[in-house]
N, C-alpha and C positions, 0 to 999 in steps of 0.2 A: 479873829472874826467872831462876831456875835451870832450865836445860834438862833436867836429870835428873829434876825433879819434874813435868815436862809430860807427863802420861800420854796426852794426845790425839795426840802425835806417834808413839806406838808402837801399831800396830794389834794388837788382841788376837786370838788364834787360838781359835776355838771348837772344843772337842773333844767327842766323843760317847763314851759308855760302850758296852760290848758289849751291855748290855741295851737301850739306846736304839736301837742299830743293828739288833738282832734284832727289836725291835718294829716298826721301819720296814719291814724286809724280810719280816716274817711268818715268821721261822724261830726256832728255839731258840737261846739263847746258846751252847749246846754245839756247835751246827752251825757258828757263827762261829769258835769255838775250833778246831774241826777244820779249817776252811778256812784259818785263820791258820797253823796248824802245817804245812799242806800247801802253803802259798804261793799259795793262790787266794783269791778273794773280794775284798772292799774292802781298800784299803791301810790298814795299821794299824802302830802302833809302840808300844813299851813306854815308859811314862813312870813312873819310880820303881817298876818291876816290874809295873805294871798296863797292860793293853792299852787303848789309846785310838785313836779314829778322828778324824782332822782332818775337820771338817765340810765344808770346801770340796773336799778330795780325795774324800771319800765321795760328795758330790753329783755330782762329775764322773764317778766310777766308775759310779754309779747311772744317770746319763744315758747313758753308753756302753753299759751293759747293756740299757737300753730300746731303743736304736738297733739293737743286735745281734739283738734278738728278732724 
């Protein structure tokens, strides 16, 4: 069996869109855009020019915000 074809060995990273994150947080997508450009809010990165949020990093950030409240 060719190891390169064994997809079970490579964990997939779930990414969220700005709209999905905005819906979860109850804010407008534009608010997330402003946060991102200001360097605040959940960690995000650009993939092919589109802002995406790593689900695991977002959940860790979200939990830390709940603890801070």
